[in-house]
N, C-alpha and C positions, 0 to 999 in steps of 0.2 A: 504494500500500500504506500502510495506517495502522493503528497499534495505539494506541487511545485509552483512557485511564482516565477514567471519567465519575463525577461527584459530584453528588448531588441532596440538598440539605438545606433547601429553602425552606419546607417544610411540617412537619407532625408526623412525617413519614417521614424517616428517615436511610437513604440508599441509595447504594451504590457499584457500579459496573459496569465491565466490561472488554469492549471491542468491537474487532473487527478488520475493516477494510474495510466498515464499516457494518452489521456483524452482531454481536450480543451473543455473547460467549463464556461469561460467567458473571456473577453479581451477588449482592449481599446487600442485604436491606431489612428494616428494623424500624420499626414505627409505634408510637412511644412518646414522650411529651413529655420534654424535657430530657435526652435520652440521646445526642444527636448527638456531643458532645465526647468522650464515653466510648467510643463504638464505631467512629467513623469510621476511625481509623488501624488498628484491629483488622481491620475489613472489607477495607481496602485490602491489608493484608498477606496475608489469607486468599485473596483471589481471585488475587493474583499468584502465590502459592505453589501453588495448585491447578492453575494453568496453566503452572507451571514457567517463569515469566517474571520477569526482574529489572527493577528500576526503570529502569535505563539503556536497556532495550529499548523503553520507551514512546516513542511519537512525539509525543504531546501529552497534555495534561490538559484535559478539558472540565468546566465547572461550570455549574450552573443559576444564573442571574444575578439572579433576582427578577422580579416582586415576591414577597413572602412574609414569613415570620418574620424579624424583625431578627436575633435571636440565631442562628437556624439558618443564615441567609445568611452571617452574619459567620464562622461556624465553617467552612462549606463553602468559601467564597472564600478565607479565610486558609489553609486546608489546601492548596487547589489552587495558590495563589500560592507557598506555601512549597516545594511539590514542584517547580514550574516553575523557581523561582529556583535551587534547589539542584542540579537536574538539567540546567539550561539547556535546558528544553523549552518549546515554545509553549503559551500559555494560550488556550483557546477558551471564550467565554461564550455560553450559549444561553438566550434569554429563556424564563422558566419557563412562562408561559401558552401560548406557541407550542409548546413542547416537550410540554406536556400534550395539546394538540390533535393533534400528530403522533402521540403515544402512543395516543390514542383511535383514530385512523385505522388504525394498525398492528394494533390488537387487535379493533376492533369494526366495521370498515368494511363487512362483509358483512351486518350486522344490518338494514340499511335501504337499499333501492336508490333511494329517492326523494331528491331534493335536500334538504339540510338545512344549518343553520349550527351551528357548534360554540361552546359557551360554557363554557370551563373556569372554575372558581371556586375561590378559595383563601380559607379562613376568616380573617376579620380582626376577630373579636369581635362579639358580639351579632348584629344582622342586617346587618352590613357584610361585603362580600367584595371581594377584588381580582379583576377580571375583564376580559375582552375578548371580541370576537366574530371568528370566523374562518369562511371558507367551506371547502369540501371540498378546495380546492387550497392551503390554509393562507395565503391572502391575508387580511390583517387588515382587517376592515371597520368595526370600532369600536375606538378607542384603549384602551390599558390604563388602568384607572381604579379607584379605590376607590368602591364603590357601596353605599348603604344600600337594601336590597331591600324594596319595598312591593308591594302588589297591582297597582300601575300600572306597575311595572318591565317593560320589554321589550314592553309591550302593543301598541304600534304595529307593531313588527317581527313579533311573534307572529301578528298578523292576516294577515301575508303569507308568513311562512316558518316551517317547523318548526325548532325550536332544541333541540339536545341539551345539557342541563346536566349537568356532572359535576365531580368534584373534592371535596375535603373541605369546601368551602363550599356545595356545591349542595344537599345533603340538608336542611340547616336551612332552605333557602328553598323547599323543595318544597310545604310546607303553604300558603305564600302564593301561589305561582305555578302550581301544578299544576291549578288550575281554569281556567287560560287555555288556549284552543285552541292546539294545535301545540307545547305544552311537554312535553318528554320528559326524564325524570330517570334517570341511570345510577347505581346505588348500589354497584357493585362495582369502581369505578375506583380504583386505588392509584397515587399519584404516586411513581415510582421512576426510577432512573438510566437504565433502558432507554428512557425517553421521549426522552432526548437523542441517541440513537444516530444517526438519519438526519441530523438537523440538524448535529450535530457533525462527521460525516463530510463533509458538504457544505462546511462552513466550512474543514475541513482541506484539502480538495482545492482550494478557492479561496484558500487561504492567508490567511484572515481571522482574525487573531490579536489579542489584547489586549496592552497594555503592562503587563507584570507589576508594575512598580513603582507605577503610578498607577491601575490598574483598581479600581473599587469596585462593589459590587452595587447593583441598583436597588431601594432600599427602598420607594419610592413615598411613604411617610409617614415623618415624623420619629419616632424612638424616644422613647417616653414611659415613664419608669421608674415603677414602682409605689412607693407610700409604704411605708416600713418601720414596722411597728407598734412602739410603745414597750412593749407588754405582753408 
């Protein structure tokens, strides 16, 4: 038995969910830039209240661990660590791109019966994305990386496999990649806390937890602050 609070803030979406035994009970999601800090605790309070559950009844807190937005990840992980520390609950980290792949399979798995690869993409400015490749069993077949997408990207693999591209970084790449054979783009995928459900439940059952004091998100790239204008 597990009751897990799930937090996803790695992209433009700020999302919180509550899951029991690997099934979502309820959630909140908003897709808007720079709003994560404002709404995350409100969302947590709302979903606990509507399910008549207190903080102490939680068995664990799961958080999307990156890669993704530096600020978003910092807010989500800080919130999760604060809750775990104050409640003495275990912290579960779920790799963001794998969670996205799991979320795709849970929502779209019946759209195509043929074998395919999954390529979640997170927007990383201009034509760069954070991405990885997974098969239909969620085995990772290409490592997580920051890639600048060109007409040659994935060309060799697309000659042999159908690839499903999705996530907030995928659509900006469609004009470059959709001329390639076997490239399929999903435009209605929203990254939210529900994506963490299956993987978080599996980690809880296997007792795979993080050190609350020392855990840090996987930023992939160093944070680069913008210049402040003097005007």
